[in-house]
C-alpha positions as CSV (number, residue, x, y, z in Angstrom):
1,X,-49.7,48.1,-29.4
2,X,-52.9,47.1,-31.0
3,X,-55.1,49.7,-29.4
4,X,-57.8,50.7,-31.8
5,X,-57.2,48.0,-34.4
6,X,-59.4,45.1,-35.3
7,X,-60.0,41.8,-33.5
8,X,-57.8,39.9,-36.0
9,X,-54.7,41.7,-34.8
10,X,-55.7,41.3,-31.1
11,X,-56.3,37.6,-31.5
12,X,-53.0,37.1,-33.3
13,X,-51.2,38.9,-30.5
14,X,-52.9,36.8,-27.8
15,X,-52.0,33.6,-29.7
16,X,-48.4,34.7,-30.0
17,X,-48.2,35.4,-26.2
18,X,-49.8,32.0,-25.4
19,X,-47.4,30.2,-27.7
20,X,-44.4,31.8,-26.0
21,X,-45.8,31.0,-22.6
22,X,-46.3,27.3,-23.4
23,X,-42.8,27.0,-24.9
24,X,-41.3,28.6,-21.8
25,X,-43.2,26.2,-19.5
26,X,-42.1,23.1,-21.5
27,X,-38.5,24.3,-21.6
28,X,-38.5,25.0,-17.8
29,X,-39.8,21.5,-17.0
30,X,-37.3,19.9,-19.3
31,X,-34.4,21.9,-17.7
32,X,-35.5,20.9,-14.2
33,X,-35.6,17.2,-15.2
34,X,-32.0,17.4,-16.7
35,X,-30.7,19.0,-13.4
36,X,-32.2,16.2,-11.4
37,X,-30.7,13.6,-13.7
38,X,-27.3,15.3,-13.5
39,X,-27.4,15.4,-9.7
40,X,-28.3,11.7,-9.6
41,X,-25.4,11.0,-11.9
42,X,-23.0,12.9,-9.6
43,X,-24.3,11.0,-6.6
44,X,-23.6,7.7,-8.3
45,X,-20.2,8.8,-9.7
46,X,-19.0,9.9,-6.3
47,X,-20.6,7.1,-4.3
48,X,-22.7,9.7,-2.4
49,X,-19.5,10.8,-0.6
50,X,-17.1,8.0,-1.3
51,X,-14.0,8.3,-3.4
52,X,-14.5,8.6,-7.2
53,X,-11.3,6.6,-7.8
54,X,-12.6,3.8,-5.6
55,X,-15.7,3.4,-7.7
56,X,-13.9,3.6,-11.0
57,X,-11.8,0.6,-9.9
58,X,-14.6,-1.3,-8.2
59,X,-17.1,-0.9,-11.0
60,X,-20.1,0.1,-9.0
61,X,-21.2,0.7,-5.4
62,X,-22.8,-2.8,-5.4
63,X,-19.6,-4.5,-6.3
64,X,-17.5,-2.5,-3.9
65,X,-19.5,-2.6,-0.7
66,X,-20.3,-5.8,1.3
67,X,-23.4,-6.7,3.2
68,X,-21.9,-8.9,5.9
69,X,-20.0,-6.7,8.4
70,X,-17.5,-9.6,9.1
71,X,-16.6,-9.7,5.4
72,X,-14.2,-7.2,3.6
73,X,-15.8,-4.1,2.2
74,X,-14.6,-4.7,-1.4
75,X,-14.6,-7.6,-3.8
76,X,-11.6,-9.9,-3.6
77,X,-10.5,-11.6,-6.8
78,X,-9.1,-15.1,-6.5
79,X,-5.9,-15.9,-8.3
80,X,-4.2,-19.3,-8.4
81,X,-0.4,-19.0,-8.5
82,X,1.1,-20.7,-11.6
83,X,4.6,-22.1,-11.8
84,X,7.0,-19.3,-12.5
85,X,4.8,-16.6,-11.0
86,X,6.2,-14.0,-8.7
87,X,4.5,-11.5,-6.3
88,X,5.7,-8.5,-8.2
89,X,4.3,-9.7,-11.6
90,X,0.9,-10.6,-10.0
91,X,0.7,-7.2,-8.3
92,X,1.4,-5.4,-11.7
93,X,-1.2,-7.6,-13.4
94,X,-3.9,-6.5,-10.9
95,X,-2.5,-2.9,-10.6
96,X,-2.0,-3.1,-6.9
97,X,1.1,-3.2,-4.6
98,X,2.9,-6.3,-3.4
99,X,1.9,-5.3,0.2
100,X,-1.8,-5.1,-0.7
101,X,-1.6,-8.7,-1.7
102,X,0.6,-9.6,1.2
103,X,-1.7,-8.2,3.9
104,X,-4.8,-9.8,2.2
105,X,-3.0,-13.2,2.4
106,X,-1.1,-13.0,5.6
107,X,-1.8,-16.7,6.2
108,X,0.3,-17.5,3.1
109,X,2.7,-14.8,2.2
110,X,5.5,-14.1,4.7
111,X,5.8,-10.6,6.2
112,X,9.5,-10.7,5.3
113,X,9.6,-12.4,1.9
114,X,8.0,-12.1,-1.5
115,X,8.2,-15.9,-2.0
116,X,5.0,-17.6,-3.2
117,X,4.3,-21.1,-4.3
118,X,2.5,-22.6,-7.3
119,X,-1.0,-23.7,-6.4
120,X,-1.6,-21.0,-3.7
121,X,-5.0,-19.2,-4.1
122,X,-4.3,-15.6,-3.4
123,X,-7.0,-13.0,-2.6
124,X,-6.5,-9.9,-4.6
125,X,-8.2,-6.6,-3.5
126,X,-9.5,-4.3,-6.2
127,X,-7.6,-1.3,-4.9
128,X,-4.4,-0.6,-2.8
129,X,-4.7,-0.9,0.9
130,X,-4.8,-3.2,3.9
131,X,-7.3,-5.9,4.5
132,X,-7.4,-5.6,8.3
133,X,-8.9,-7.8,11.0
134,X,-10.1,-5.8,14.0
135,X,-8.6,-6.7,17.4
136,X,-10.4,-6.6,20.7
137,X,-11.0,-3.0,22.0
138,X,-9.8,-1.2,18.9
139,X,-11.5,1.9,17.6
140,X,-11.5,3.4,14.1
141,X,-8.9,5.9,15.3
142,X,-6.7,3.1,16.5
143,X,-6.9,1.3,13.1
144,X,-6.2,4.6,11.2
145,X,-3.1,5.1,13.3
146,X,-1.8,1.5,12.9
147,X,-2.4,1.4,9.1
148,X,-1.8,5.1,8.2
149,X,-5.3,5.2,6.7
150,X,-7.7,8.1,6.5
151,X,-10.5,7.8,9.1
152,X,-13.2,9.2,6.8
153,X,-12.2,6.8,4.0
154,X,-12.4,3.9,6.4
155,X,-15.9,4.9,7.7
156,X,-17.3,5.5,4.2
157,X,-15.9,2.5,2.4
158,X,-16.8,0.1,5.2
159,X,-20.2,1.7,5.7
160,X,-19.7,2.2,9.5
161,X,-22.8,3.5,11.2
162,X,-22.8,6.9,13.0
163,X,-22.6,8.3,15.6
164,X,-20.1,5.9,17.2
165,X,-19.0,3.9,14.1
166,X,-18.9,0.8,16.2
167,X,-16.6,-2.1,15.1
168,X,-16.3,-5.6,16.6
169,X,-13.5,-8.0,17.2
170,X,-12.9,-10.1,14.1
171,X,-14.5,-7.7,11.7
172,X,-12.6,-7.3,8.5
173,X,-12.1,-3.7,7.3
174,X,-10.4,-2.6,4.1
175,X,-8.2,0.5,4.6
176,X,-7.7,2.2,1.3
177,X,-4.1,3.3,0.6
178,X,-3.1,2.0,4.1
179,X,-0.2,-0.2,5.0
180,X,0.2,-2.5,8.0
181,X,2.6,-1.1,10.6
182,X,5.5,-3.5,11.2
183,X,4.6,-3.4,14.9
184,X,1.6,-5.5,14.0
185,X,3.8,-8.4,12.8
186,X,4.2,-11.0,15.5
187,X,7.0,-13.6,15.0
188,X,8.7,-16.1,17.4
189,X,12.4,-16.4,16.8
190,X,14.0,-15.6,13.4
191,X,12.6,-17.5,10.4
192,X,14.9,-19.3,8.0
193,X,14.7,-19.5,4.3
194,X,12.9,-16.1,3.8
195,X,15.8,-13.6,3.5
196,X,17.6,-12.6,0.3
197,X,21.3,-12.2,-0.3
198,X,22.0,-8.5,0.1
199,X,24.5,-8.7,-2.8
200,X,22.2,-10.5,-5.3
201,X,22.3,-7.6,-7.7
202,X,24.1,-8.9,-10.9
203,X,26.6,-6.0,-10.5
204,X,27.9,-7.7,-7.3
205,X,29.1,-10.8,-9.0
206,X,32.5,-11.8,-7.7
207,X,32.2,-10.5,-4.1
208,X,33.9,-12.3,-1.3
209,X,33.3,-13.1,2.4
210,X,35.9,-11.3,4.4
211,X,34.9,-11.4,8.1
212,X,32.4,-13.2,10.3
213,X,30.3,-12.6,13.4
214,X,31.9,-12.4,16.9
215,X,31.4,-10.9,20.3
216,X,33.1,-7.7,19.1
217,X,31.9,-7.8,15.4
218,X,28.1,-7.7,15.2
219,X,27.7,-8.8,11.6
220,X,29.4,-10.3,8.6
221,X,31.6,-8.4,6.0
222,X,31.1,-9.0,2.2
223,X,33.7,-7.2,0.0
224,X,33.8,-6.3,-3.6
225,X,35.9,-3.8,-5.5
226,X,34.8,-1.2,-6.7
227,X,31.5,-1.7,-4.9
228,X,27.9,-2.4,-6.1
229,X,24.3,-1.8,-5.2
230,X,23.2,-3.3,-1.8
231,X,19.7,-4.8,-1.6
232,X,17.2,-5.2,1.3
233,X,17.2,-8.8,2.6
234,X,13.5,-8.6,3.3
235,X,10.4,-6.4,3.0
236,X,10.2,-3.7,5.7
237,X,10.2,-0.1,6.7
238,X,13.3,2.2,6.5
239,X,13.9,3.6,10.0
240,X,17.3,5.2,9.3
241,X,19.2,6.3,6.2
242,X,22.2,8.6,6.9
243,X,25.5,9.0,8.6
244,X,26.9,7.4,11.8
245,X,30.5,7.8,13.1
246,X,31.4,4.1,13.1
247,X,29.0,2.8,10.5
248,X,29.5,5.6,8.0
249,X,26.6,6.0,5.5
250,X,24.2,3.3,6.6
251,X,20.6,2.1,6.4
252,X,18.5,0.3,9.0
253,X,15.3,-1.6,8.0
254,X,12.6,-2.7,10.5
255,X,11.1,-6.0,9.2
256,X,8.6,-6.4,12.0
257,X,8.4,-9.0,14.7
258,X,11.3,-7.5,16.4
259,X,13.6,-8.3,13.4
260,X,15.8,-5.6,11.9
261,X,18.8,-5.4,9.5
262,X,21.6,-2.9,9.3
263,X,23.8,-2.1,6.3
264,X,27.1,-0.2,6.9
265,X,29.8,1.7,5.1
266,X,27.9,2.9,2.0
267,X,29.4,5.5,-0.3
268,X,26.7,8.1,0.4
269,X,24.4,7.1,-2.5
270,X,20.9,6.2,-1.1
271,X,17.9,5.0,-3.0
272,X,15.6,5.0,0.0
273,X,14.5,7.5,2.7
274,X,13.3,7.2,6.3
275,X,9.7,6.0,6.3
276,X,9.9,4.2,2.9
277,X,8.3,0.8,2.6
278,X,10.8,-1.3,0.8
279,X,10.4,-4.7,-0.9
280,X,12.7,-7.7,-0.6
281,X,15.5,-7.4,-3.2
282,X,15.1,-3.6,-3.6
283,X,18.3,-1.6,-4.1
284,X,18.8,0.6,-1.0
285,X,22.3,2.1,-1.2
286,X,25.7,1.8,-2.8
287,X,28.6,-0.1,-1.2
288,X,31.5,2.1,0.0
289,X,34.2,2.4,2.6
290,X,33.0,5.1,5.0
291,X,33.1,5.2,8.8
292,X,35.3,2.6,10.5
293,X,36.3,0.8,7.4
294,X,39.6,-0.2,5.8
295,X,38.2,-1.2,2.3
296,X,35.1,-1.2,0.2
297,X,32.7,-3.7,1.6
298,X,29.3,-4.3,3.2
299,X,28.9,-4.9,6.9
300,X,25.4,-6.4,7.4
301,X,24.0,-7.0,10.9
302,X,20.8,-8.9,11.9
303,X,18.9,-8.0,15.1
304,X,16.2,-9.6,17.1
305,X,14.6,-7.3,19.7
306,X,17.7,-5.1,19.5
307,X,20.1,-7.9,20.2
308,X,22.6,-8.8,17.4
309,X,22.6,-12.4,16.2
310,X,24.9,-14.2,13.7
311,X,23.4,-13.5,10.2
312,X,25.1,-16.6,8.7
313,X,22.4,-19.2,9.5
314,X,19.6,-16.9,8.1
315,X,21.0,-14.7,5.3
316,X,22.2,-16.5,2.2
317,X,25.5,-15.3,0.7
């Protein structure tokens, strides 16, 4: 471009090219630095493979993960129960489920009841899930099956070491979004003072006792016209919700420890489905007079290891 012109033009051209080259070099280095910082930011935000939601709730990787393998993998808040507190309100305050608190405090909170006492110090996990104590011979796959957790989440959150992800008896793992299988609950006999009246819904005021337990009647009958919402007597898992010839529309709940309750003769209105985890006092279906029934009422049965027992000593009504 400057062929045949003076040195001033050539020197100006060289200076211009040198300036552009220097600017490009500085810009390139700055861009590379920004990319490295961005990648580091992503690594931290996602816990280098862990769940982003987990870290948002836990604050940082240092507050979520534990050093001692026998200790839970997340921070546990301590909450002292005050007079008038209830499990549902505490769960809402900490933004976790009742069962998350229940399984973290299995030495205090009944597997059947939401009852808590003032003065108790409850351990509250930061996120929903099961605080699980490993049994002898269990593997990560076993625990995932028992709790319904995700194997990869269990490995990552609890920092289990590849390739075998070894766990030991007594080790405490936190299973995010898991729930304890009712088959894990071990109970001798039937506890008293933990079940709720199935007709405790205010709409059921004025119901009456109409028939008791006998060798040919495996439950008690509670009648109210024109019907009202029936509630679960205890926390558990719905194993049946549908139609049976004699029971009509009915619900069965497995409470664990071999204990189950059955609710007969509904009108076909269900608020639960098979597989749902229900809480004590939760509405499950509407009272009716379907199946082998001569009037609107609830027939409720209580079973221990598939054997019907008289509900009267255990269920308040």
